[in-house]
Backbone bond lengths (Angstrom), bond angles and torsions (degrees), N, CA, C in turn:
res aa  C-N    CA-C-N  psi(-1)  N-CA   C-N-CA  omega(-1)  CA-C   N-CA-C  phi
1 M - - - 1.542 - - 1.443 110.66 -
2 F 1.317 122.81 -50.73 1.539 124.00 -178.93 1.483 104.72 -109.50
3 D 1.316 119.17 105.33 1.425 121.52 178.52 1.566 112.53 -92.84
4 I 1.335 114.70 102.96 1.424 116.71 -171.83 1.556 113.66 -69.13
5 D 1.428 114.85 -20.39 1.383 120.10 177.96 1.555 114.02 -62.55
6 K 1.360 112.98 -32.87 1.509 118.17 178.14 1.469 109.48 -78.33
7 V 1.286 121.97 -29.61 1.462 121.55 -173.12 1.571 109.67 -78.97
8 F 1.332 112.95 -33.78 1.446 118.34 179.00 1.457 118.51 -111.81
9 C 1.340 115.56 33.08 1.423 118.89 172.50 1.496 111.64 -74.17
10 W 1.318 115.75 167.31 1.529 115.87 -175.79 1.421 112.39 -61.97
11 P 1.342 126.53 -40.43 1.495 123.49 -178.21 1.552 108.00 -63.38
12 M 1.279 121.17 -37.45 1.469 119.41 177.17 1.427 113.18 -69.09
13 I 1.397 118.01 -37.69 1.456 117.40 174.48 1.518 112.78 -56.89
14 F 1.346 111.37 -45.85 1.526 116.08 177.35 1.536 111.54 -63.10
15 A 1.362 115.46 -35.32 1.540 115.42 178.22 1.495 108.58 -66.24
16 Y 1.317 121.33 -39.45 1.513 122.87 178.20 1.629 108.39 -56.13
17 Y 1.301 111.83 -49.84 1.436 119.84 178.73 1.571 110.37 -55.50
18 V 1.348 117.32 -50.28 1.434 116.22 -176.28 1.552 111.05 -70.23
19 C 1.210 119.21 -33.16 1.523 124.15 172.26 1.531 109.78 -59.83
20 M 1.351 118.73 -42.97 1.425 119.76 178.32 1.424 113.88 -65.39
21 I 1.400 120.47 -40.10 1.442 127.29 178.15 1.561 110.78 -63.96
22 L 1.397 114.48 -47.08 1.413 117.28 176.72 1.523 115.65 -66.52
23 W 1.295 118.57 -35.90 1.464 119.19 170.00 1.466 116.55 -59.70
24 I 1.315 116.04 -41.89 1.526 121.93 179.05 1.550 107.77 -64.96
25 L 1.311 117.42 -42.93 1.413 120.14 178.90 1.582 113.61 -65.55
26 L 1.312 114.50 -39.57 1.462 117.78 172.19 1.501 114.93 -59.84
27 L 1.373 115.91 -44.35 1.462 118.30 174.23 1.487 114.35 -59.79
28 L 1.315 117.60 -41.70 1.499 120.98 179.86 1.476 107.65 -68.96
29 A 1.323 123.55 -32.22 1.461 123.66 -179.25 1.451 108.84 -71.27
30 L 1.441 120.93 -32.46 1.364 123.95 -179.88 1.531 111.63 -81.82
31 E 1.302 115.43 4.19 1.448 123.05 -179.00 1.521 114.23 54.36
32 T 1.304 115.69 44.57 1.474 118.62 174.95 1.545 111.70 -74.72
33 N 1.311 114.86 171.20 1.464 121.73 176.55 1.587 107.26 -60.54
34 L 1.331 114.89 132.52 1.535 121.14 -177.56 1.511 109.93 -62.60
35 L 1.292 119.58 -31.03 1.473 122.22 178.05 1.516 109.40 -68.14
36 W 1.327 115.88 -41.42 1.472 118.96 -179.92 1.557 113.41 -70.18
37 V 1.360 113.84 -27.41 1.508 118.24 176.77 1.487 108.90 -57.39
38 F 1.383 117.26 -48.37 1.463 121.67 -174.79 1.483 115.65 -89.37
39 L 1.370 119.91 -24.10 1.447 118.02 -179.60 1.554 108.21 -107.07
40 N 1.271 117.43 31.71 1.508 125.26 174.43 1.537 109.82 -69.35
41 P 1.355 119.41 132.68 1.448 122.30 176.87 1.530 113.35 -53.34
42 L 1.292 117.82 -39.23 1.456 120.22 -178.68 1.521 110.46 -63.63
43 N 1.293 117.44 -34.91 1.451 121.43 178.58 1.561 107.74 -62.02
44 F 1.332 116.89 -43.84 1.479 121.37 -179.82 1.577 109.38 -59.94
45 G 1.295 115.41 -41.40 1.417 122.83 -177.08 1.545 108.38 -64.78
46 L 1.329 115.44 -48.49 1.516 118.87 178.49 1.470 114.07 -63.47
47 I 1.359 117.03 -41.16 1.371 122.43 177.86 1.550 111.50 -62.40
48 F 1.248 114.91 -43.55 1.544 122.97 175.23 1.569 108.25 -59.02
49 N 1.279 120.53 -43.57 1.382 122.79 177.73 1.515 113.56 -64.75
50 I 1.257 116.59 -40.74 1.544 122.93 179.61 1.512 108.16 -65.95
51 V 1.374 117.31 -46.79 1.509 120.08 -174.92 1.459 110.18 -70.00
52 F 1.368 115.49 -43.16 1.490 116.58 -179.69 1.464 110.70 -69.96
53 G 1.332 122.67 -36.08 1.478 122.82 176.44 1.437 113.96 -62.33
54 I 1.428 116.83 -46.11 1.452 118.71 177.24 1.534 114.80 -65.01
55 T 1.331 120.42 -37.91 1.420 120.72 172.39 1.455 113.69 -65.11
56 Y 1.429 116.38 -36.73 1.498 118.45 175.86 1.511 110.76 -60.18
57 Q 1.334 113.44 -44.39 1.512 116.36 -176.01 1.550 110.99 -68.28
58 I 1.294 117.89 -37.20 1.403 121.63 176.24 1.524 112.47 -63.26
59 R 1.344 118.06 -43.46 1.487 123.92 174.41 1.508 111.44 -64.08
60 A 1.314 117.97 -38.00 1.490 120.82 179.87 1.538 112.70 -69.81
61 K 1.319 114.45 -28.52 1.497 114.54 178.76 1.514 108.57 -81.59
62 K 1.328 123.39 -25.20 1.395 125.76 -178.42 1.585 109.12 -73.56
63 D 1.385 119.25 -30.23 1.390 122.98 -175.80 1.534 111.96 -79.85
């Protein structure tokens, strides 16, 4: 039902990274507080997905 290989494949990890960069650029364009730009909860979620996805791919290659 839930295939984790498709969620954390390399193109999806790259997509999380691109979304994070675009989100930061949008917040900068809207002239929000600089502290909020980097301590935004969405950034923490995207960073978690990137880190978890990379560690998942490394573990999958070892097995």
